[in-house]
C-alpha positions in Angstrom: 68.6 54.0 170.8 69.7 51.6 168.0 70.2 53.2 164.6 67.7 50.8 162.9 64.9 51.3 165.4 62.0 53.1 163.6 61.4 56.6 165.0 57.8 56.9 163.9 55.0 54.4 164.0 53.4 53.5 160.7 50.0 55.1 160.1 47.3 52.6 160.8 44.0 54.5 161.0 43.4 55.5 157.4 40.4 57.8 156.7 37.2 56.1 155.7 37.4 57.6 152.2 40.7 55.7 151.7 39.2 52.3 152.4 38.7 50.9 148.9 38.5 47.4 147.8 41.8 46.8 145.9 41.0 43.2 145.1 38.2 43.4 142.6 38.2 39.8 141.4 35.0 38.9 143.3 33.2 42.0 142.2 34.1 41.3 138.6 32.6 37.9 138.8 29.5 39.4 140.5 29.2 42.1 137.8 29.5 39.5 135.0 26.8 37.3 136.5 24.4 40.1 137.0 25.1 41.6 133.6 24.4 38.2 132.0 21.2 37.6 133.8 19.9 41.1 133.1 20.9 40.8 129.4 18.9 37.6 129.1 15.9 39.3 130.8 16.2 42.2 128.4 16.3 39.9 125.3 13.2 38.0 126.5 11.2 41.2 127.2 8.1 41.5 125.1 6.7 44.8 123.8 10.1 46.1 122.7 11.6 45.9 119.2 14.6 43.8 118.6 16.7 47.0 117.9 15.8 48.4 121.4 16.6 45.1 123.1 20.0 44.8 121.2 20.8 48.4 122.1 20.1 47.7 125.8 22.2 44.5 125.8 25.0 46.2 123.9 25.1 49.0 126.5 25.3 46.4 129.3 28.0 44.5 127.5 30.0 47.8 127.0 29.8 48.4 130.8 31.3 45.0 131.5 34.0 45.4 128.9 35.0 48.9 130.1 35.1 47.7 133.7 37.3 44.7 132.8 39.7 46.7 130.6 40.0 50.0 132.4 37.9 50.0 135.6 39.8 47.1 137.1 43.1 49.0 136.8 41.6 52.0 138.4 40.3 50.0 141.4 43.6 48.1 141.9 45.6 51.4 141.8 43.0 53.0 144.1 43.1 56.2 142.1 39.4 56.7 141.5 38.0 57.8 138.1 34.8 59.9 138.2 34.9 60.2 134.4 35.1 56.5 133.8 32.2 56.0 136.2 30.2 58.7 134.5 30.7 56.8 131.2 29.4 53.6 132.7 26.4 55.3 134.3 25.6 56.9 130.9 25.6 53.5 129.3 23.4 52.3 132.1 21.0 55.1 131.3 21.0 54.1 127.6 20.2 50.5 128.6 17.3 51.6 130.8 15.9 54.0 128.2 15.9 51.2 125.6 14.4 48.6 127.9 13.3 49.4 131.5 14.0 45.9 132.7 17.7 46.8 132.5 17.3 48.8 135.7 17.9 45.5 137.6 21.5 46.1 136.7 21.5 48.5 139.7 22.4 45.4 141.8 25.8 45.4 140.1 26.2 49.2 139.4 25.9 50.3 143.0 28.8 48.2 144.4 30.8 49.3 141.3 30.2 53.0 142.3 31.7 52.5 145.7 34.8 50.9 144.1 35.4 53.6 141.6 35.1 56.8 143.6 35.3 58.1 147.2 32.4 57.7 149.7 30.9 61.2 149.3 31.1 61.1 145.5 29.7 57.5 145.6 26.7 58.6 147.7 25.8 61.3 145.1 26.3 58.8 142.3 24.0 56.3 143.9 21.2 58.8 144.2 21.8 59.9 140.6 21.8 56.4 139.2 18.6 55.5 141.1 16.9 58.6 139.5 17.5 57.3 136.0 14.4 55.1 135.8 12.0 57.8 137.2 13.4 60.4 134.9 13.2 58.1 131.9 9.6 57.2 132.7 8.7 60.9 133.3 9.1 61.3 129.5 8.3 57.9 128.1 6.0 56.2 130.7 4.5 58.9 133.0 2.1 56.5 134.7 5.0 54.6 136.3 6.8 57.7 137.7 5.3 57.5 141.3 6.2 53.8 141.7 9.6 54.4 140.3 10.3 57.2 142.7 9.3 55.0 145.7 11.6 52.2 144.4 14.4 54.7 143.7 14.2 56.1 147.2 14.3 52.7 148.9 17.1 51.5 146.5 19.2 54.7 147.0 18.9 54.6 150.8 19.7 50.9 151.1 22.5 51.2 148.5 24.2 54.1 150.4 23.9 52.3 153.7 25.3 49.0 152.3 28.1 50.9 150.6 29.1 52.6 153.9 28.9 49.3 155.8 31.0 47.4 153.3 33.6 50.2 153.1 33.8 50.3 156.9 34.4 46.5 157.0 37.1 46.8 154.4 38.7 49.7 156.4 38.7 47.6 159.6 40.3 44.7 157.7 43.1 46.9 156.4 43.7 48.3 159.9 43.8 44.8 161.4 46.3 43.7 158.8 48.5 46.7 159.4 48.3 46.2 163.2 49.3 42.5 162.8 52.3 43.6 160.6 53.3 46.2 163.1 53.0 43.7 165.9 55.2 41.2 164.1 57.8 44.0 163.4 57.7 45.0 167.1 58.2 41.4 168.2 61.2 41.1 165.9 62.7 44.3 167.2 62.2 43.3 170.8 63.9 40.0 170.1 66.8 41.7 168.5 67.2 44.2 171.4 67.0 41.3 173.8 69.8 39.5 172.0 71.9 42.7 172.0 71.3 43.1 175.8 72.4 39.5 176.4 75.6 40.1 174.4 76.4 43.3 176.3 75.8 41.6 179.6 78.0 38.7 178.6 80.7 41.1 177.5 80.6 42.9 180.9 80.8 39.6 182.7 83.9 38.5 180.7 85.5 41.9 181.2 84.9 41.9 185.0 86.1 38.3 185.5 88.4 36.7 182.9 90.0 39.9 181.6 90.7 41.4 185.0 91.9 38.0 186.2 94.5 37.7 183.4 95.6 41.3 184.1 96.2 40.4 187.7 98.1 37.3 186.8 100.4 39.3 184.5 101.0 42.0 187.1 101.9 39.4 189.7 104.2 37.5 187.4 105.9 40.6 186.3 106.5 41.6 189.9 108.7 38.5 190.4 112.4 39.3 190.8 114.0 39.1 187.4 116.9 37.0 188.8 114.4 34.4 189.9 112.5 34.1 186.6 112.9 31.0 184.5 111.4 29.7 181.2 108.2 28.6 183.0 107.5 32.0 184.4 108.1 33.5 180.9 105.7 30.9 179.5 103.1 31.8 182.1 103.4 35.5 181.3 103.1 34.9 177.6 100.1 32.6 178.0 98.3 35.1 180.3 99.0 37.9 177.7 97.6 35.8 174.9 94.5 34.8 176.9 94.0 38.5 177.9 94.1 39.5 174.3 91.5 36.8 173.4 89.3 37.9 176.3 89.5 41.5 175.1 88.8 40.5 171.5 85.7 38.6 172.7 84.5 41.6 174.7 85.0 43.8 171.7 83.1 41.4 169.5 80.2 41.3 171.8 79.9 45.0 172.6 81.4 47.2 169.9 82.0 50.5 171.8 83.2 52.4 168.7 79.8 52.1 167.2 78.1 53.3 170.4 79.4 56.9 170.0 80.0 57.2 166.2 78.6 56.2 162.9 80.1 53.3 161.0 82.2 55.5 158.6 83.6 57.5 161.5 84.3 54.3 163.5 86.2 52.8 160.5 88.0 56.1 160.0 89.2 56.0 163.6 90.5 52.4 163.1 92.5 53.5 160.1 94.0 56.5 162.0 94.9 54.3 165.0 96.5 51.8 162.7 98.6 54.6 161.1 99.6 55.9 164.6 100.6 52.5 166.0 102.3 51.1 162.9 103.8 54.2 161.3 102.3 53.0 158.0 100.3 55.7 156.2 96.6 54.7 155.9 93.9 56.5 153.9 90.2 56.1 154.3 87.4 57.2 152.0 83.7 56.5 151.4 81.6 56.5 148.3 77.9 56.5 147.7 75.1 57.8 149.9 75.8 57.0 153.6 72.9 55.5 155.4 72.1 53.8 158.7 72.6 50.0 158.6 71.3 47.3 161.0 73.5 47.0 164.0 74.6 43.4 163.2 75.8 44.5 159.8 77.8 47.5 161.2 79.4 45.3 163.8 80.6 42.8 161.2 82.0 45.5 158.9 83.8 47.2 161.7 85.3 44.0 163.0 86.4 43.1 159.4 88.2 46.4 159.1 89.9 45.9 162.5 91.0 42.4 161.7 92.2 43.3 158.2 94.3 46.2 159.5 95.7 44.1 162.3 96.9 41.5 159.8 98.5 44.3 157.8 100.4 45.5 160.9 101.5 42.1 162.0 102.3 40.3 158.8 102.3 42.5 155.7 105.3 44.8 156.2 103.5 47.2 154.0 104.5 50.8 153.1 100.9 52.0 152.9 97.3 50.9 153.3 93.9 52.1 152.1 90.4 51.5 153.4 87.2 52.0 151.3 83.6 51.9 152.5 81.3 52.0 149.5 77.5 52.3 149.7 75.2 51.2 146.8 71.4 50.9 146.7 71.6 47.2 147.4 75.0 46.5 149.0 77.6 48.0 151.2 81.2 47.1 150.5 84.4 47.3 152.7 87.8 47.1 151.0 91.1 47.0 152.8 94.2 47.0 150.6 98.0 47.0 151.4 101.2 46.9 149.3 103.0 44.5 151.6 104.0 40.9 151.5 101.3 38.7 150.0 100.3 35.2 151.0 98.4 32.2 149.7 94.8 32.9 150.8 93.9 29.2 151.2 96.8 28.7 153.7 96.2 31.9 155.7 93.2 31.1 157.8 95.3 31.5 160.8 95.3 35.2 160.1 91.8 35.6 161.4 90.2 35.1 158.0 88.1 32.1 159.1 86.5 34.2 161.8 85.9 37.0 159.3 84.2 34.5 157.0 82.1 33.1 159.8 80.9 36.6 160.8 80.2 37.5 157.2 78.1 34.4 156.7 75.9 35.3 159.6 74.7 38.4 157.7 74.8 36.8 154.2 78.0 38.6 153.4 80.6 37.6 150.8 84.3 37.8 151.9 86.9 37.8 149.1 90.7 37.8 149.6 93.2 38.5 146.8 96.9 38.4 147.6 100.1 38.4 145.6 103.7 38.7 146.8 104.4 41.5 144.4 101.3 43.7 144.8 100.1 43.0 148.3 96.7 41.9 149.7 93.1 43.1 149.2 90.3 42.0 151.6 86.8 42.8 150.3 83.6 42.2 152.2 80.3 42.8 150.5 77.0 42.7 152.4 73.5 43.0 151.0 71.3 45.6 152.8 
């Protein structure tokens, strides 16, 4: 299984209580319109003193201000705030006590309740807020209590049903959006795995045809009697060896076997150890930062860069020692290969495999930097964003 393949599916089916409207802009406009209309109705109500009407309008205005300043943040953060809701309901009660016409604000208060608290709490709050007019009239206008109770019962039942319905619609929308995101991620993963399978198949074909063919040619040419060999046979052997090396490099680039059985740091460590064994040049390897799994394409490029850089040290540098660093940071991973051998002019050294390294680095948005000096040696640094 590839290292960057998710092991656990993302949770899609959130509980109904979690399905809040986190985009309250529409509800804010709705609340503002209803509050304005109710305020105008309160101001035009006859039979109430100017002080009572202003008190009712002031309470309605405070509800709108509190919602815009604090309630909106609570809704966006999806934290819920029973205390803030209780304050707004208390102001609603003040508005209704002052002028009963203010109970039309219920059309805005009930949706607000379902935004501010969870479903169970919202159902209780809807019942409570609908009981405000009957309770007020019980003390101030007893003759209207029966009618208010009937209206409150109908209003509470319809408000709870509407709240549950809207919340369910929101929950389904969130689930669909999550499913679409998961589907897009799955499609990308399938495409990546398909590309890797094609690369592996191509590597196997090259290994079974070209690489084995070159090996056979070399074996046949080497079996010729040394006394019968001439410069053309030597050229044929040399050409076959070079092409065999190219075929093997291509196979290695397409199907990096070191990464199939080890992590990236372990694979790079093995390359440094093999370099030291084959060249006799001491090579150290160390890591820094918190090691983590990287996308396969990134790990392949980093491993190939380490191999190419160490190969250049062995072939061209004449170094006394080499060092390899693999550094992890929160936003990047960096590979550094340093030697103390003969330097070169970086711009004139693309024949050392640097052009291929730059090309592979560009495929993963990496940045390859080469610093070289005849006195201090060469440093190859590849930094990749992750």
